[in-house]
SEMI-930188 format. One record per residue: residue in three letters; x, y, z of N, C-alpha, C in turn. Coordinates in steps of 0.1 Angstrom, whole numbers, m for minus. Layout:
BEGIN
+--------+-------+-------+-------+-------+-------+-------+-------+-------+-------+
! residu !   nxx !   nyy !   nzz !  caxx !  cayy !  cazz !   cxx !   cyy !   czz !
+--------+-------+-------+-------+-------+-------+-------+-------+-------+-------+
!    ALA !     X !     Y !     Z !     X !     Y !     Z !     X !     Y !     Z !
...
+--------+-------+-------+-------+-------+-------+-------+-------+-------+-------+
This chain:
BEGIN
+--------+-------+-------+-------+-------+-------+-------+-------+-------+-------+
! residu !   nxx !   nyy !   nzz !  caxx !  cayy !  cazz !   cxx !   cyy !   czz !
+--------+-------+-------+-------+-------+-------+-------+-------+-------+-------+
!    MET !  m297 !  m433 !   162 !  m301 !  m447 !   165 !  m316 !  m448 !   164 !
!    ALA !  m323 !  m438 !   161 !  m338 !  m438 !   160 !  m342 !  m446 !   147 !
!    THR !  m354 !  m452 !   148 !  m359 !  m460 !   136 !  m373 !  m455 !   134 !
!    LEU !  m376 !  m452 !   121 !  m390 !  m449 !   117 !  m396 !  m462 !   112 !
!    VAL !  m408 !  m465 !   118 !  m415 !  m477 !   114 !  m429 !  m473 !   109 !
!    LYS !  m431 !  m475 !    96 !  m443 !  m470 !    90 !  m454 !  m481 !    91 !
!    THR !  m466 !  m478 !    90 !  m477 !  m487 !    91 !  m477 !  m498 !    80 !
!    ASP !  m471 !  m495 !    69 !  m470 !  m504 !    58 !  m458 !  m514 !    59 !
!    GLY !  m451 !  m513 !    71 !  m440 !  m522 !    73 !  m426 !  m517 !    69 !
!    GLN !  m426 !  m506 !    62 !  m413 !  m500 !    58 !  m406 !  m495 !    70 !
!    VAL !  m393 !  m497 !    71 !  m384 !  m493 !    82 !  m373 !  m484 !    77 !
!    VAL !  m371 !  m473 !    83 !  m360 !  m464 !    80 !  m351 !  m463 !    92 !
!    GLU !  m339 !  m469 !    90 !  m329 !  m469 !   101 !  m322 !  m455 !   102 !
!    ASP !  m317 !  m452 !   113 !  m309 !  m440 !   116 !  m317 !  m427 !   112 !
!    TYR !  m330 !  m427 !   116 !  m339 !  m415 !   112 !  m334 !  m403 !   120 !
!    ASP !  m334 !  m392 !   114 !  m330 !  m379 !   120 !  m340 !  m374 !   130 !
!    VAL !  m337 !  m373 !   143 !  m346 !  m369 !   153 !  m341 !  m356 !   160 !
!    SER !  m334 !  m348 !   153 !  m327 !  m337 !   159 !  m335 !  m325 !   163 !
!    SER !  m348 !  m325 !   159 !  m357 !  m314 !   162 !  m371 !  m319 !   164 !
!    LEU !  m379 !  m311 !   171 !  m393 !  m313 !   172 !  m400 !  m314 !   159 !
!    GLU !  m397 !  m305 !   150 !  m403 !  m305 !   136 !  m400 !  m318 !   129 !
!    LYS !  m389 !  m324 !   130 !  m386 !  m337 !   123 !  m394 !  m348 !   129 !
!    LEU !  m396 !  m348 !   143 !  m405 !  m358 !   149 !  m419 !  m356 !   144 !
!    GLN !  m424 !  m344 !   144 !  m438 !  m341 !   140 !  m440 !  m345 !   125 !
!    GLU !  m430 !  m342 !   117 !  m431 !  m346 !   103 !  m432 !  m361 !   101 !
!    ALA !  m424 !  m368 !   109 !  m424 !  m383 !   108 !  m437 !  m389 !   111 !
!    VAL !  m444 !  m384 !   122 !  m456 !  m390 !   126 !  m469 !  m383 !   121 !
!    GLY !  m467 !  m372 !   114 !  m478 !  m365 !   108 !  m486 !  m356 !   117 !
!    GLY !  m480 !  m351 !   127 !  m488 !  m342 !   136 !  m481 !  m341 !   150 !
!    TYR !  m489 !  m336 !   159 !  m484 !  m335 !   173 !  m479 !  m348 !   178 !
!    ILE !  m469 !  m348 !   186 !  m463 !  m360 !   191 !  m467 !  m364 !   205 !
!    GLN !  m467 !  m377 !   208 !  m469 !  m382 !   221 !  m458 !  m392 !   223 !
!    ILE !  m452 !  m393 !   235 !  m442 !  m403 !   239 !  m448 !  m414 !   246 !
!    VAL !  m446 !  m426 !   241 !  m451 !  m439 !   248 !  m439 !  m446 !   252 !
!    THR !  m437 !  m448 !   266 !  m426 !  m455 !   271 !  m427 !  m470 !   269 !
!    VAL !  m417 !  m476 !   264 !  m416 !  m490 !   261 !  m409 !  m497 !   273 !
!    ASP !  m398 !  m492 !   277 !  m391 !  m498 !   288 !  m381 !  m487 !   294 !
!    ARG !  m372 !  m490 !   302 !  m363 !  m480 !   309 !  m355 !  m472 !   299 !
!    GLU !  m352 !  m478 !   287 !  m343 !  m472 !   277 !  m350 !  m467 !   265 !
!    MET !  m361 !  m473 !   261 !  m367 !  m471 !   248 !  m381 !  m465 !   249 !
!    CYS !  m385 !  m458 !   238 !  m398 !  m452 !   237 !  m403 !  m452 !   223 !
!    LEU !  m415 !  m449 !   221 !  m421 !  m447 !   208 !  m426 !  m433 !   207 !
!    VAL !  m424 !  m426 !   196 !  m429 !  m413 !   194 !  m441 !  m416 !   184 !
!    VAL !  m453 !  m412 !   188 !  m465 !  m414 !   180 !  m473 !  m402 !   178 !
!    ASN !  m482 !  m402 !   169 !  m491 !  m391 !   166 !  m501 !  m390 !   177 !
!    GLU !  m501 !  m379 !   184 !  m510 !  m377 !   196 !  m525 !  m379 !   192 !
!    GLU !  m529 !  m375 !   180 !  m543 !  m375 !   176 !  m545 !  m386 !   166 !
!    GLY !  m537 !  m396 !   165 !  m538 !  m406 !   155 !  m551 !  m414 !   155 !
!    LEU !  m556 !  m417 !   167 !  m569 !  m424 !   168 !  m580 !  m415 !   163 !
!    LEU !  m580 !  m403 !   167 !  m590 !  m393 !   162 !  m590 !  m391 !   147 !
!    MET !  m578 !  m392 !   142 !  m576 !  m390 !   127 !  m579 !  m403 !   119 !
!    GLY !  m581 !  m414 !   126 !  m584 !  m426 !   119 !  m573 !  m433 !   112 !
!    LEU !  m561 !  m430 !   118 !  m549 !  m436 !   112 !  m549 !  m451 !   113 !
!    GLU !  m542 !  m458 !   104 !  m541 !  m472 !   103 !  m533 !  m478 !   115 !
!    GLN !  m537 !  m489 !   120 !  m529 !  m495 !   132 !  m515 !  m499 !   127 !
!    ASN !  m506 !  m496 !   136 !  m492 !  m500 !   133 !  m490 !  m513 !   141 !
!    ILE !  m490 !  m524 !   135 !  m490 !  m537 !   141 !  m477 !  m539 !   149 !
!    TRP !  m466 !  m536 !   143 !  m453 !  m538 !   150 !  m453 !  m529 !   163 !
!    ALA !  m456 !  m516 !   162 !  m456 !  m507 !   174 !  m466 !  m512 !   185 !
!    SER !  m478 !  m517 !   180 !  m488 !  m522 !   190 !  m482 !  m534 !   198 !
!    MET !  m475 !  m543 !   191 !  m469 !  m554 !   198 !  m459 !  m549 !   208 !
!    ILE !  m450 !  m540 !   204 !  m440 !  m535 !   213 !  m446 !  m528 !   225 !
!    ALA !  m456 !  m520 !   223 !  m462 !  m512 !   234 !  m472 !  m519 !   242 !
!    GLY !  m478 !  m530 !   237 !  m488 !  m538 !   245 !  m501 !  m531 !   245 !
!    SER !  m503 !  m522 !   235 !  m516 !  m515 !   234 !  m517 !  m510 !   219 !
!    ILE !  m529 !  m506 !   215 !  m531 !  m502 !   201 !  m524 !  m489 !   198 !
!    ILE !  m515 !  m489 !   188 !  m508 !  m478 !   184 !  m511 !  m476 !   169 !
!    VAL !  m514 !  m464 !   165 !  m517 !  m461 !   151 !  m507 !  m452 !   144 !
!    GLY !  m506 !  m453 !   131 !  m498 !  m444 !   124 !  m483 !  m448 !   124 !
!    ASP !  m475 !  m440 !   117 !  m461 !  m442 !   116 !  m455 !  m438 !   130 !
!    VAL !  m445 !  m445 !   134 !  m439 !  m442 !   147 !  m424 !  m442 !   146 !
!    ILE !  m418 !  m435 !   156 !  m403 !  m435 !   157 !  m400 !  m443 !   170 !
!    TYR !  m391 !  m453 !   168 !  m386 !  m461 !   180 !  m373 !  m456 !   183 !
!    MET !  m371 !  m451 !   195 !  m358 !  m445 !   199 !  m355 !  m446 !   213 !
!    LYS !  m343 !  m443 !   217 !  m338 !  m442 !   231 !  m345 !  m430 !   237 !
!    ARG !  m349 !  m432 !   250 !  m355 !  m421 !   257 !  m346 !  m409 !   258 !
!    ASN !  m333 !  m411 !   260 !  m323 !  m400 !   262 !  m320 !  m393 !   249 !
!    GLU !  m325 !  m397 !   238 !  m324 !  m390 !   225 !  m334 !  m378 !   223 !
!    ILE !  m344 !  m378 !   232 !  m354 !  m368 !   231 !  m348 !  m355 !   236 !
!    ARG !  m350 !  m345 !   228 !  m344 !  m331 !   231 !  m355 !  m322 !   235 !
+--------+-------+-------+-------+-------+-------+-------+-------+-------+-------+
């Protein structure tokens, strides 16, 4: 049920989040979990701001703060 949302607006439905490596590959580095609500979260690049990644407009609107880089939007209970 996870969705990869790229900074260029491209959306990949049913993204495979079966391992830490797949999460890291999707966001391009170490991950950080940003809680959206009781059920959903964003997986983001922990060092995205330091790396100067482009702002992800969609994710920033969902989170209510500046989010950069590609993100995974997923249910919190999917995190392993």
